[in-house]
ROLO-647389 format. One line per 3 residues: number of its first residue (from 1); their letters; for each residue x negated, y negated, z of N, C-alpha, C, O. Coordinates in Angstrom, 1 decimal, padded with zeros to 4 digits, always signed. Layout:
NUM) A) X:Y:Z:X:Y:Z:X:Y:Z:X:Y:Z  ...
END
This chain:
1) XXX) -033.8:+033.7:+053.6:-033.4:+035.3:+053.5:-034.7:+036.1:+054.1:-035.9:+035.9:+054.0  -034.0:+036.8:+054.7:-035.3:+038.1:+055.2:-036.1:+038.8:+054.3:-037.3:+039.0:+054.4  -035.4:+039.0:+053.3:-036.3:+040.5:+052.6:-037.1:+039.4:+051.0:-036.3:+038.8:+050.3
4) XXX) -038.4:+039.2:+050.6:-038.9:+039.0:+049.8:-038.5:+039.5:+048.6:-038.8:+040.7:+048.3  -037.7:+038.6:+047.7:-037.2:+039.4:+046.4:-038.6:+039.3:+045.0:-039.1:+038.2:+045.0  -038.8:+039.6:+044.5:-039.5:+039.7:+043.2:-039.5:+038.3:+042.5:-038.5:+037.7:+042.3
7) XXX) -040.5:+037.9:+042.3:-040.1:+036.6:+041.2:-039.0:+036.7:+040.6:-038.2:+035.8:+040.7  -038.7:+037.7:+039.8:-037.5:+037.8:+038.5:-036.2:+038.0:+039.3:-035.3:+037.4:+038.9  -036.2:+038.5:+040.1:-035.1:+038.3:+041.2:-034.6:+037.2:+041.6:-033.4:+036.9:+041.4
10) XXX) -036.0:+036.2:+042.5:-035.6:+035.2:+043.0:-035.0:+033.9:+042.0:-034.2:+033.1:+042.4  -035.7:+034.1:+040.8:-035.9:+033.1:+039.6:-034.2:+033.4:+039.1:-033.5:+032.5:+038.6  -033.7:+034.9:+039.2:-032.0:+035.2:+038.9:-030.9:+034.8:+039.6:-029.8:+034.5:+039.2
13) XXX) -031.5:+034.9:+041.0:-030.5:+033.9:+042.1:-030.4:+032.5:+041.6:-029.5:+031.8:+041.3  -031.6:+032.4:+041.5:-031.8:+030.6:+041.4:-030.9:+030.4:+040.2:-029.9:+029.8:+040.3  -031.2:+030.8:+039.2:-030.7:+030.7:+037.6:-029.0:+031.0:+037.9:-028.4:+030.0:+037.5
16) XXX) -028.3:+031.9:+038.5:-027.1:+031.8:+039.1:-026.6:+031.1:+039.9:-025.4:+031.1:+039.7  -027.0:+030.4:+040.6:-026.5:+029.8:+041.7:-026.5:+028.0:+041.1:-025.6:+027.2:+041.5  -027.7:+027.6:+039.9:-027.7:+026.3:+039.4:-026.6:+026.5:+038.0:-026.3:+025.5:+037.4
19) XXX) -026.0:+027.9:+037.5:-025.1:+027.9:+036.6:-023.5:+028.0:+037.2:-022.5:+028.1:+036.5  -023.7:+027.9:+038.6:-022.5:+027.9:+039.2:-022.3:+026.8:+039.1:-021.3:+026.5:+038.5  -023.3:+025.9:+039.6:-023.0:+024.4:+039.9:-022.8:+023.6:+039.1:-022.2:+022.5:+039.3
22) XXX) -023.3:+024.2:+037.6:-022.7:+023.4:+036.3:-021.7:+023.5:+036.4:-020.9:+022.6:+036.7  -021.4:+024.8:+036.1:-019.9:+024.8:+036.0:-018.7:+024.4:+036.5:-017.6:+024.0:+035.9  -019.2:+024.6:+038.7:-018.1:+023.6:+039.0:-018.4:+022.1:+039.1:-017.9:+021.5:+040.1
25) XXX) -019.2:+021.3:+038.0:-019.4:+020.0:+038.3:-018.3:+019.1:+037.8:-017.8:+018.2:+038.4  -017.9:+019.5:+036.1:-016.7:+019.2:+035.8:-015.6:+019.1:+036.6:-014.8:+018.2:+036.4  -015.5:+020.1:+037.6:-013.7:+020.5:+038.1:-014.1:+019.5:+039.4:-013.2:+018.8:+039.9
28) XXX) -015.4:+019.4:+039.7:-015.4:+018.7:+041.2:-015.3:+017.2:+041.0:-015.1:+016.4:+041.9  -015.5:+016.7:+039.6:-015.3:+015.3:+039.5:-014.0:+015.0:+038.9:-013.6:+013.8:+038.7  -013.1:+016.0:+038.7:-011.7:+015.3:+038.4:-011.0:+015.1:+039.7:-010.0:+014.4:+040.0
31) XXX) -012.0:+016.1:+040.7:-010.7:+015.9:+041.9:-010.7:+015.1:+042.7:-010.1:+015.3:+043.8  -011.2:+013.9:+042.5:-011.5:+012.5:+042.8:-010.0:+012.1:+042.6:-009.2:+012.6:+041.7  -009.7:+011.1:+043.6:-008.5:+010.3:+044.0:-008.6:+008.6:+043.6:-008.9:+007.6:+044.3
34) XXX) -007.9:+008.8:+042.0:-008.1:+007.5:+041.5:-007.7:+005.8:+042.9:-008.5:+004.9:+043.3  -006.7:+006.0:+043.2:-006.3:+005.2:+044.6:-007.6:+005.2:+045.7:-007.9:+004.2:+046.2  -008.2:+006.3:+045.9:-009.4:+005.8:+046.8:-010.4:+005.4:+046.5:-011.3:+004.8:+047.1
37) XXX) -010.3:+005.9:+044.8:-011.7:+005.6:+044.3:-011.6:+003.7:+044.5:-012.3:+003.0:+045.1  -010.1:+003.1:+043.5:-010.3:+001.6:+043.7:-010.4:+001.4:+045.1:-011.2:+000.5:+045.2  -010.0:+001.7:+046.3:-010.0:+000.9:+047.7:-011.5:+001.0:+047.8:-012.2:+000.1:+048.4
40) XXX) -012.1:+002.3:+047.3:-013.6:+001.9:+047.4:-014.3:+000.9:+046.5:-015.2:+000.1:+046.8  -014.0:+001.0:+045.8:-014.8:+000.2:+044.6:-014.8:-001.1:+045.4:-015.9:-001.7:+045.4  -013.5:-001.9:+046.2:-013.7:-002.7:+046.9:-014.4:-002.9:+047.8:-014.7:-004.0:+048.3
43) XXX) -014.6:-001.6:+048.3:-015.9:-001.9:+049.9:-017.2:-001.9:+049.8:-018.0:-002.3:+050.7  -017.5:-001.0:+048.2:-018.7:-001.3:+048.3:-019.4:+000.0:+048.3:-020.5:+000.2:+047.8  -018.4:+001.1:+049.0:-018.8:+002.6:+048.9:-018.5:+003.7:+048.2:-017.4:+003.9:+047.8
46) XXX) -019.5:+004.4:+048.1:-019.5:+005.8:+047.0:-018.1:+006.2:+047.0:-017.5:+005.7:+047.9  -017.5:+006.8:+046.4:-015.9:+007.6:+046.4:-016.2:+008.6:+045.3:-016.0:+008.3:+044.1  -016.7:+009.7:+045.7:-017.0:+011.5:+044.7:-016.5:+012.7:+046.0:-017.3:+013.6:+046.4
49) XXX) -015.2:+012.6:+046.5:-015.5:+013.5:+047.4:-015.8:+014.8:+047.2:-016.3:+015.6:+048.0  -015.2:+014.8:+045.4:-015.4:+016.2:+045.0:-017.2:+016.6:+044.4:-018.0:+017.5:+044.0  -017.1:+015.8:+044.7:-018.9:+015.3:+044.1:-019.8:+016.1:+045.6:-020.5:+017.1:+045.6
52) XXX) -019.4:+015.2:+046.7:-019.9:+015.4:+047.6:-019.5:+016.6:+048.3:-020.5:+017.1:+048.8  -018.4:+017.4:+048.6:-018.1:+018.6:+048.7:-019.0:+019.5:+048.1:-019.7:+020.1:+048.9  -019.1:+019.8:+046.4:-020.1:+020.2:+045.3:-021.8:+020.3:+046.3:-022.5:+021.3:+046.5
55) XXX) -021.8:+019.1:+046.6:-023.4:+018.7:+047.1:-023.4:+019.7:+048.7:-024.2:+020.6:+048.9  -022.6:+019.4:+049.6:-022.2:+020.0:+050.9:-022.5:+021.4:+050.2:-023.8:+021.5:+050.2  -022.0:+022.3:+049.5:-022.0:+023.6:+049.1:-023.5:+023.7:+048.4:-024.1:+024.5:+049.0
58) XXX) -024.2:+023.2:+047.4:-024.4:+023.7:+046.4:-026.0:+022.9:+047.0:-026.7:+023.3:+046.0  -026.6:+022.3:+047.8:-028.0:+021.8:+048.5:-028.1:+023.0:+049.0:-028.4:+023.8:+048.1  -028.1:+023.4:+050.0:-028.3:+024.5:+050.7:-028.5:+025.6:+050.3:-029.4:+026.1:+050.9
61) XXX) -028.1:+026.3:+049.5:-028.1:+027.0:+048.6:-029.5:+027.7:+047.3:-030.2:+028.6:+047.0  -029.1:+025.8:+046.8:-030.8:+026.0:+046.0:-031.4:+025.8:+046.8:-032.5:+026.4:+046.4  -031.6:+025.3:+047.7:-033.2:+025.0:+048.6:-033.2:+026.0:+048.9:-034.4:+026.4:+048.9
64) XXX) -032.1:+026.9:+049.5:-032.6:+028.7:+049.8:-033.5:+029.4:+048.8:-034.7:+029.9:+048.8  -032.2:+029.1:+047.5:-033.5:+030.1:+046.5:-034.7:+029.9:+045.8:-035.4:+030.7:+045.2  -034.7:+028.1:+046.3:-036.2:+028.0:+045.7:-037.4:+028.3:+046.4:-038.6:+028.6:+046.0
67) XXX) -036.7:+028.4:+047.8:-037.5:+028.8:+049.0:-038.1:+030.0:+048.9:-039.1:+030.4:+049.4  -037.0:+030.8:+048.0:-037.0:+032.5:+048.1:-038.5:+032.6:+046.8:-039.7:+033.0:+047.0  -037.9:+032.2:+045.6:-038.7:+032.1:+044.3:-040.2:+031.7:+045.1:-041.2:+032.4:+045.2
70) XXX) -039.9:+030.2:+045.8:-041.7:+030.2:+046.2:-042.3:+030.8:+046.9:-043.5:+031.0:+046.5  -042.0:+031.6:+048.2:-042.1:+032.6:+048.4:-042.5:+034.3:+047.7:-043.4:+035.0:+048.2  -041.8:+034.6:+046.6:-042.1:+035.7:+045.9:-042.9:+035.2:+045.1:-043.6:+036.0:+044.5
73) XXX) -043.0:+034.3:+044.8:-044.3:+034.2:+043.9:-045.7:+033.8:+043.9:-046.4:+033.7:+043.0  -045.9:+033.6:+045.3:-046.5:+033.5:+046.7:-047.4:+035.2:+047.0:-048.6:+035.6:+047.1  -046.1:+035.9:+047.1:-046.2:+037.2:+047.5:-046.6:+038.4:+046.4:-046.9:+039.6:+046.7
76) XXX) -046.4:+038.0:+045.3:-046.5:+038.6:+044.1:-046.8:+037.9:+043.0:-046.0:+037.8:+042.1  -048.3:+037.2:+043.1:-049.2:+036.2:+042.5:-049.3:+036.9:+040.8:-049.2:+038.1:+040.8  -049.4:+036.3:+039.8:-049.8:+036.6:+039.3:-049.1:+035.9:+037.9:-048.2:+035.1:+038.2
79) XXX) -049.3:+036.0:+036.2:-048.6:+035.8:+035.2:-046.9:+035.9:+035.1:-046.2:+035.3:+034.3  -046.7:+036.5:+035.7:-045.2:+037.0:+035.6:-044.6:+035.8:+037.0:-043.5:+035.3:+036.9  -045.2:+035.6:+037.9:-044.4:+035.1:+038.7:-044.9:+033.9:+038.5:-044.2:+033.0:+039.0
82) XXX) -046.3:+033.3:+037.8:-046.6:+032.0:+037.5:-045.1:+031.9:+036.3:-044.7:+030.7:+036.3  -044.5:+032.4:+035.8:-043.6:+031.8:+034.4:-042.5:+032.0:+035.2:-041.5:+031.3:+035.0  -042.4:+032.8:+036.1:-041.3:+032.2:+036.9:-040.8:+031.5:+037.9:-039.6:+031.5:+038.3
85) XXX) -042.1:+030.6:+038.6:-042.2:+029.4:+038.9:-041.5:+028.1:+038.1:-040.8:+027.2:+038.4  -042.3:+028.7:+036.7:-042.0:+027.7:+035.9:-040.8:+027.1:+035.2:-040.5:+026.0:+034.9  -039.7:+028.6:+035.0:-039.1:+028.8:+034.3:-038.0:+028.2:+035.5:-037.1:+027.5:+035.0
88) XXX) -038.0:+028.2:+036.9:-036.9:+028.1:+038.1:-037.2:+026.3:+037.8:-036.1:+025.7:+037.8  -038.2:+025.7:+037.6:-038.4:+024.6:+038.2:-037.9:+023.6:+036.2:-037.5:+022.4:+036.3  -038.0:+024.3:+035.0:-037.8:+023.4:+033.9:-036.1:+023.9:+034.6:-035.6:+023.0:+035.2
91) XXX) -035.5:+024.7:+034.5:-034.3:+025.2:+035.0:-033.4:+023.7:+035.9:-032.3:+023.2:+035.5  -034.2:+023.5:+037.0:-034.1:+022.3:+037.7:-034.1:+021.0:+036.8:-033.3:+020.0:+036.9  -035.1:+021.0:+036.0:-035.1:+019.3:+035.6:-035.1:+019.2:+034.2:-035.6:+018.1:+033.7
94) XXX) -034.5:+020.3:+033.3:-033.6:+020.0:+032.1:-032.3:+021.1:+031.7:-032.3:+022.2:+031.2  -031.4:+020.1:+032.3:-030.1:+020.5:+032.1:-029.2:+019.7:+031.2:-029.3:+018.5:+031.3  -028.4:+020.1:+030.4:-027.4:+019.5:+029.5:-027.0:+018.6:+029.9:-026.5:+018.7:+031.1
97) XXX) -026.8:+017.2:+029.3:-026.8:+016.0:+029.8:-025.4:+016.1:+030.3:-024.6:+016.7:+029.6  -025.1:+015.7:+031.2:-023.6:+015.8:+032.0:-022.4:+014.6:+031.2:-022.7:+013.6:+030.4  -020.9:+015.1:+031.6:-020.4:+014.2:+031.0:-020.6:+012.7:+031.8:-020.9:+011.8:+031.0
100) XXX) -020.6:+012.4:+032.8:-020.3:+011.3:+033.6:-021.4:+010.6:+034.2:-022.3:+011.3:+034.5  -021.6:+009.0:+034.4:-023.0:+009.0:+035.4:-022.6:+009.9:+036.6:-023.4:+010.8:+036.9  -021.5:+009.7:+037.5:-021.6:+010.2:+038.8:-022.3:+011.6:+038.9:-023.1:+011.9:+039.8
103) XXX) -021.9:+012.5:+037.7:-022.4:+014.0:+036.9:-024.1:+013.8:+037.3:-024.9:+014.3:+038.1  -024.3:+013.0:+036.5:-026.1:+013.0:+035.7:-026.3:+012.9:+037.2:-026.7:+013.9:+037.8  -026.0:+011.8:+038.0:-026.6:+011.3:+039.0:-026.5:+012.5:+040.1:-027.5:+012.8:+040.7
106) XXX) -025.3:+013.3:+040.3:-025.4:+014.8:+041.1:-027.0:+015.5:+040.9:-027.7:+015.8:+041.8  -027.2:+015.8:+039.7:-027.8:+016.8:+039.0:-029.3:+015.7:+039.3:-030.1:+016.2:+040.1  -029.8:+014.4:+038.8:-030.9:+013.9:+039.6:-031.4:+014.3:+040.9:-032.5:+014.7:+041.3
109) XXX) -030.3:+014.1:+041.4:-030.8:+014.3:+042.8:-030.6:+015.6:+043.0:-030.1:+015.8:+044.1  -030.8:+016.4:+042.5:-031.3:+018.1:+042.7:-032.4:+018.2:+042.2:-033.1:+019.1:+042.6  -033.0:+017.2:+041.2:-034.4:+017.6:+040.5:-035.6:+017.9:+041.8:-036.5:+018.8:+041.8
112) XXX) -035.3:+016.9:+042.9:-036.4:+016.9:+044.1:-036.6:+018.3:+044.2:-037.6:+018.7:+043.7  -035.9:+019.1:+044.7:-035.5:+020.6:+044.9:-036.7:+021.5:+044.4:-037.2:+022.5:+045.0  -036.9:+021.0:+043.2:-038.3:+021.7:+042.6:-039.5:+021.8:+042.9:-040.4:+022.4:+042.3
115) XXX) -039.6:+021.0:+044.2:-041.1:+020.5:+044.4:-041.9:+021.6:+045.0:-043.1:+021.6:+044.7  -041.4:+022.6:+045.7:-042.2:+023.5:+046.1:-042.9:+024.4:+045.2:-043.9:+025.0:+045.6  -042.2:+024.5:+043.9:-042.8:+025.4:+042.8:-043.8:+024.7:+042.1:-044.8:+025.2:+041.6
118) XXX) -043.4:+023.5:+042.0:-044.5:+022.4:+041.6:-046.1:+023.0:+041.3:-046.8:+023.1:+040.2  -046.4:+023.2:+042.9:-048.1:+023.5:+043.4:-048.7:+024.7:+043.3:-049.8:+025.0:+043.6  -047.2:+026.2:+042.3:-047.5:+027.1:+042.0:-047.8:+027.4:+040.9:-048.2:+028.5:+040.4
121) XXX) -047.6:+026.5:+040.4:-048.2:+026.4:+038.8:-049.5:+026.1:+038.1:-050.2:+025.3:+038.7  -050.1:+026.6:+037.0:-051.6:+026.5:+037.2:-051.5:+024.9:+036.5:-050.5:+024.5:+036.0  -052.9:+024.2:+036.5:-052.8:+022.9:+036.1:-052.8:+022.3:+034.8:-052.8:+021.1:+034.4
124) XXX) -052.7:+023.5:+034.2:-052.4:+023.2:+032.8:-050.8:+023.6:+032.1:-050.4:+023.5:+030.9  -050.1:+024.3:+033.3:-048.5:+024.3:+033.2:-048.1:+022.8:+034.2:-047.0:+022.3:+034.0  -048.9:+022.4:+035.1:-048.1:+021.6:+036.0:-048.5:+019.9:+034.6:-047.6:+019.4:+034.0
127) XXX) -049.7:+019.5:+034.3:-049.9:+018.9:+032.9:-048.4:+018.8:+032.3:-047.5:+017.9:+032.5  -048.4:+020.0:+031.6:-047.8:+020.2:+030.3:-046.3:+019.8:+030.7:-045.5:+019.2:+029.9  -046.1:+020.1:+031.8:-044.4:+019.9:+032.1:-044.3:+018.6:+032.6:-043.4:+017.9:+032.1
130) XXX) -045.3:+018.0:+033.6:-045.3:+016.5:+033.5:-045.3:+016.2:+032.3:-044.4:+017.1:+032.3  -045.4:+015.6:+030.6:-045.7:+015.0:+029.9:-044.3:+015.9:+029.2:-043.7:+015.4:+028.3  -044.0:+016.8:+029.7:-042.4:+017.0:+029.2:-041.2:+016.2:+029.9:-040.1:+015.8:+029.5
133) XXX) -041.9:+016.1:+031.2:-040.6:+015.3:+032.1:-040.5:+014.2:+031.8:-039.5:+013.7:+031.3  -041.5:+013.6:+032.1:-042.1:+012.2:+031.3:-040.7:+011.6:+030.5:-039.9:+010.8:+030.6  -041.2:+012.7:+029.3:-041.0:+012.3:+028.1:-039.1:+011.9:+028.1:-038.5:+011.0:+027.6
136) XXX) -038.7:+012.9:+028.8:-037.3:+013.1:+029.2:-036.6:+011.9:+029.8:-035.7:+011.3:+029.4  -037.3:+011.6:+031.0:-037.3:+010.1:+032.1:-038.6:+009.6:+032.0:-039.5:+010.4:+032.4  -038.9:+008.7:+031.5:-039.3:+007.4:+031.6:-040.1:+007.4:+032.9:-039.4:+007.4:+033.9
139) XXX) -041.4:+007.4:+033.2:-041.8:+007.3:+035.3:-041.5:+005.8:+035.5:-041.6:+005.7:+036.7  -041.3:+005.1:+035.2:-040.6:+003.8:+035.7:-039.4:+003.6:+035.4:-038.9:+002.5:+035.4  -038.7:+004.8:+035.2:-036.8:+004.7:+035.3:-036.5:+005.9:+035.7:-035.5:+006.4:+035.4
142) XXX) -037.8:+006.5:+036.7:-037.2:+007.5:+037.9:-037.1:+007.1:+039.1:-037.7:+006.1:+039.6  -035.8:+008.1:+039.6:-035.4:+008.1:+041.0:-037.1:+008.9:+041.9:-038.0:+009.6:+041.4  -036.9:+008.1:+043.2:-038.2:+008.5:+044.0:-038.0:+009.8:+043.9:-039.0:+010.1:+043.2
145) XXX) -037.3:+010.8:+044.2:-037.9:+011.8:+043.9:-038.1:+012.3:+042.9:-038.8:+013.3:+043.0  -037.7:+011.8:+041.5:-038.2:+012.4:+040.3:-039.6:+012.0:+040.6:-040.5:+012.9:+040.5  -039.9:+010.5:+041.0:-041.2:+010.2:+040.4:-042.2:+011.0:+041.6:-043.3:+011.2:+041.2
148) XXX) -041.9:+011.5:+042.9:-042.7:+012.1:+043.6:-043.2:+013.2:+043.1:-044.4:+013.5:+043.2  -041.7:+014.4:+042.2:-042.4:+015.6:+041.3:-043.5:+015.3:+040.4:-044.6:+015.8:+040.5  -043.3:+014.3:+039.4:-043.7:+014.3:+038.6:-044.7:+013.6:+038.6:-045.5:+013.8:+037.6
151) XXX) -045.0:+012.6:+039.7:-046.9:+012.2:+040.7:-047.3:+014.0:+040.5:-048.0:+014.4:+039.5  -046.9:+014.9:+041.3:-047.4:+016.0:+041.4:-047.9:+016.7:+040.8:-049.0:+017.3:+040.8  -046.7:+016.7:+039.9:-047.6:+017.3:+038.6:-048.4:+017.1:+037.3:-048.7:+017.7:+036.4
154) XXX) -048.4:+015.7:+037.7:-049.3:+014.8:+037.0:-050.4:+014.5:+037.7:-051.1:+013.5:+037.4  -050.8:+015.4:+038.7:-052.1:+014.9:+039.4:-052.3:+013.2:+040.0:-053.3:+012.5:+040.0  -051.1:+013.0:+040.2:-051.3:+011.3:+040.5:-051.1:+011.2:+041.3:-051.2:+010.0:+041.8
END
């Protein structure tokens, strides 16, 4: 992005993008071909063409929106900017439980995109978020991207 947005504008763009992803998630899961899924089940490969296409579309967008939010918070520091960074990170970490394991895994994979926002939070906000995050997903069950984010938030 060439223009630096305000923290609230950048947060709104991130939330709108993430909402669009959540809305598209069930349809993407339904786009799978059962015969292809069965053949790939026996070959040992993942087969989620709808989810793969969704990730191809939204991963770069979410990365751009997170980067824009981080830039906005750095350009206009203050309590309002910190609140926007916190809300953006919370949006990526605390979402409604998806209907299926592949959908859930898709969202878990996106949690790590919040890494640029974590250092922008106050130490108290980081600790609080780390505790809430660990209650949702115990660290021993976290995927590597989740654990990396949690460790950063927890100061470990």
